[in-house]
N, C-alpha and C positions, 0 to 999 in steps of 0.2 A: 504493499499500498504506499502513496505519495506521502511523504511525510508531510505535508501540508495540508493532504486529507486527513491521516488520521490527527493530527491535531484538531481539525475541524470536528471532528465529530466528537474528539472525548469534550469539548465543551459542549457541544447538543446536546449530549449525554450526560454531563454533570449537569444542564440547565434541565434536562427533565428529573435526574435526582431530586434537584430542588424542590422542582413540582410535584413530587413522589412523596417525600417528606413532609411537604404543607399540608399537601391533602389527607394524609394518613391523621398530622396533627391537630387537623381541625376536626376528624370524629374521636379521634383519642388523644383525651386534652389529658397537661400535664407529665406528658411521658417523652419529652423531646430528646431527652440521654439517649433514652433506649431504640427512639425512632432511628438516631442516628446511626446508634452501634448496631441494628438488624439491617439498615443501608450498606453500613459495610462488610457486612457478614454476604449480603445478595451478592453484592460486587466481586467479593473474595469469593465467592462460592464455596464457602463454609456453612457447616449446620453448628446446631443452636442450642445449647443450652439455658432455661428460661429460668429464673429463680424468683419467687414469690409466691402469695398464699393463694387463696382458692377467689373468686372474685373480682381481683386488678384489673379484668381484662384484656390476658392475652389472645383469648381463643378472637374475640373483637379484631384485635390488632395483626393479626400473622392472617385473617380472614380481610383486612383491608389490604393484608402486603399484596396477598393474593390475588386478588382484583384488579390491584393497581401496575403488576408486573407481567400480567396474564397467565396461561394456563390453567392447571384442572387443584382443587385445594382441597383433599383428603383429612380425617383425623382419625384415631384408634384411642379405646378406653385403655388403659393398664390396669388387668385384673390376674389375682394371681389363679386363676382356671386357664388363662388366655395362653395359646398354642402357637408357634411359628406359621403353622399357617392357616389359623384366623386372619396374618394378614394378607395371604398370597390369596385366598378361598375360602368359604363359606358353603357346609352341606344342610342339607333340609328336605321337607317332604312336601314332594306337591300335590295338588289338592286329587288327584288321580293316586297318591300315596305312594308311588316309586322316587326313589332319593333323586335330589337336583343339586345341580351342582352351581353357585355364581361366583362370581368375582369378586375378592377381597379389597380392600380398599388401594393395594399397591396397584395389583390390575387394574385396577377400573380405572386408578389412572392412565396408569401404560406413558407413554414415550411422553403426551400431552401433562401430566404430572410436576406440578411446580414448588410445592411445599404437603410437605408433609408433617400431620400434627400429633405426636404420642406424649397423649396425654398420660400423669404419674406413671411415667414410663420403671419407677421401680418398685411397683404394685406387680410386673411382667420378672417370669421366671428368668433366669441366665439364658436357657435355650431361646429364647425372644429374641434377647435383647443380640444374641449369636445372630443372629438371621438382619436385626436392622442395620449390624454392624456393618454386615458383608453388604448393604447396598448401598450405605453410606461410603464404605471404600469402593465398591466396582461399581454403582450406580445400576443393576444388573439383579437380575436372581433367574432362580432356575424355577421351573413348573410345567407340571404336564409333558415331561419328554421333552421339552425347549428351553433356553435361555430370551427370558423377557428383558428390552434393556428401559431403563430409567434415567437414560441421559441430564436431565434439566432437573430433576428435584433436590430441595435442601431437604432434611430430616434437623426440626422443631419438638424440641423433648422436654418437659417439664416434672418436676420429682415433688413426690409427697415429703418434704421435709417436718411434718408434727408427726403423721400419726409411724410408729416402731415396726409394728406387728404385721404380719404377712408382705413385708417390703421386701425387696432385694437391692442392695446401693451398688450401683454403678461403680465397679473396679475401676483402678488407676487407665489403667489400659482403656478402657471404654473411655473413660470420660475422654484422654486426650486424643479422640478420635472429631471430641465438637470443638469448630476454632474458638468458641465463646460459650460462656455463662453472663447471658443479663441480667439482672434484679429489675423485675416490675411491679416497683411501690409504690402502696398508695401514696398520693399526693399528698405534700406538708399546703398547700398553699387555702384557706379556709376557704374561699369563693370558687377555687377548682373542688372541693371536697364539697361545699352546699350543691352545684350546677353537676354535681356526679349524681346524688341523693336526690336531689328534689325535681331535674329536669328533665320532666319526662323523655328526651330526643336521646338520652344515651341510655335507656333502657330498650330500647330497640336494635339488635345488634344485623339485623337484616340491611333496616332502615339505614340506620348506618354507614356502613359498609356502601351499600350502596351509592352516598357522595362522592366518592371516592370515583375517580373518573376510570375506564377499564381499559388497560390493557393500553398504559402510560409507554411499559416496555416492553417490548417484541420476547417475552421468556425466552424462547430456545436462539434466539443469539446472545444471549447472557455469558453463558459457556467462553465463545469464540471476543467477543470485547475482553472480558475479564482478561482473557490470556494478553491482548491489545496494551491491556491500560496496566500491566504488570510491567512486562515489555518497555511501556512508554515512560513509569516514572525511574526515575534513578536513586542511586542511594551514592554517597560519596566515603571513600577508606575509612576517615573521622568518624561517621556515624556509624558504621560496620561496626567499628572495633569498639564502639559504646554499646551497641545490640550486644555483642559477645562480652560483654565489661556486665551487659546488665542478665544475661544467662549466669556466668561465672555466680553471680550473689546470689540469682535465686536459690543453686548448688549450698554454696557456703558463706552465708549473711555475715557472719562471725568474721570471714578475714577481709571485710570490706565497711566496720566497725558500727555494722548495726545493731542497733540497740532496742527490744520491746519492754514496757514494764513485767517485772515478776517472771521474762522468761531467761531462762539458758539458750542465745539465740543460738551456739554451737552445740545442740543437741535439738535444734527445731525441726532441723529439716532431714526427712529422712532419702527423697529424692528430689529435687528439681524441676522447673520443667526440661522438657525431648528436645529433640532435634530439629523434630516435625512442630511439636507448639514453637520456640525459634522463628521456623519459617513462617505457619500463621500469623504470627506477632508482627515480619515484615510485611507480608499482604496484606493485613490491615492496615500498618504506616501509612502503606502505597494506596491505600482507599481513601485512607484518611486526608492526604497530601491534595489527592485530586479532588475531591469535596471539596477542600479550602482554597482551588486554584493553582494549585504549583504542580509542578512538573518534577518536582527530586523531593526527598524526606527530611524535615526534622526534626530534634527530637522531641518538640511538641506531638507527635503525628505519634511518635510511639508510646508516647505517654499515654494518650488517647484513646487508647487500646489495651493498653498494658494490665491493668488489673483483671479486665475482663478474658483477657485472650491467656492470662499465665496462673490463673491465680487456682481454677478448678483444676491446674496438672499436680500443686505440689501436693508430694505425700509427706503429713506430718509424723516425728516417731509420736508412736501408741499414746506415752503419756498424755501427748497433746491434739490425739486425734478427736475427741470431744467438740472440741474450741476452735476447731479447723477454721470457719465460716468468719471468725471473727478476727481469726489470728493470720489469714491468708490477707485481709483486706489491712493489718496493720503492716504485715513482712511488704507487700508490692509497694503501699504507703511509705514505706521505711527505704525502702531501694532507691523509689524513684528522688526520694531527698536526698542521699546519701548520693551517691553512683556519681563522682564528678560530671559534669556537662557540659560536651567540648562548646 
């Protein structure tokens, strides 16, 4: 592609990305940062864990994005009796009493599936996780003696973080497959809270999502565009060395003088960010830089996605695992504050 044409396309798509963010922000109020992070994940083609209590608008948010980027939207509920095949097909007795087979959510979406939402993924058994991880990694699955392609799918999943009975926590290797974990929190602003509770327009998910213009993007062009974007946005040797320092700090924070009150930092981390995680960090930083109108990455672009890409990958020593959510936030914040910025 001619360089001038590529630059023009990047500018055009950035304008459309901002239109998408604005449209989603009008129907999902008080979630500006989450919307920006989800936009980054979509253009970096990364799967996402969603963190948040029930009823905070995760489903509405995903449906609004699905309408904006086009393609199909499917979801499934995690339950203890869910089987891997339930993601692919389901069987039932027809009116004539004979067994019938219908497509499950993955096959139903097929090559047009753009967003797949797994609600309460930790209620499902590890066998179900294994199938989902293959879909995430390979964007394909085998069923009915042939391979089915899911080339455009992004997986979004949330976890029930309150109830511990009949749940199966994702192991670190599975969490590492998700590019980000994005918090969806109840807005603190009182006027926003008042609108969410008393303004009836926020009580109808269908009507809300229909306010987003359909197909702002061609979902089946996102893979190609993302690859072009990653090649175009540059990183300097100085920036790359800074990223390597951040990586080392996730593994040996005490070496960098990072302190957390009441914590022996030298014994805190069992394993830091993975090579895959650091690759995703740079992918996310490039998209962040593009959305900010630059063709090169600055430290602020890394800072803008650091916690959401790194924190869920950290494995703490067993004595600290019960406090991992709060400690991960403190550690990533400490790393950004302490490691020297070029």
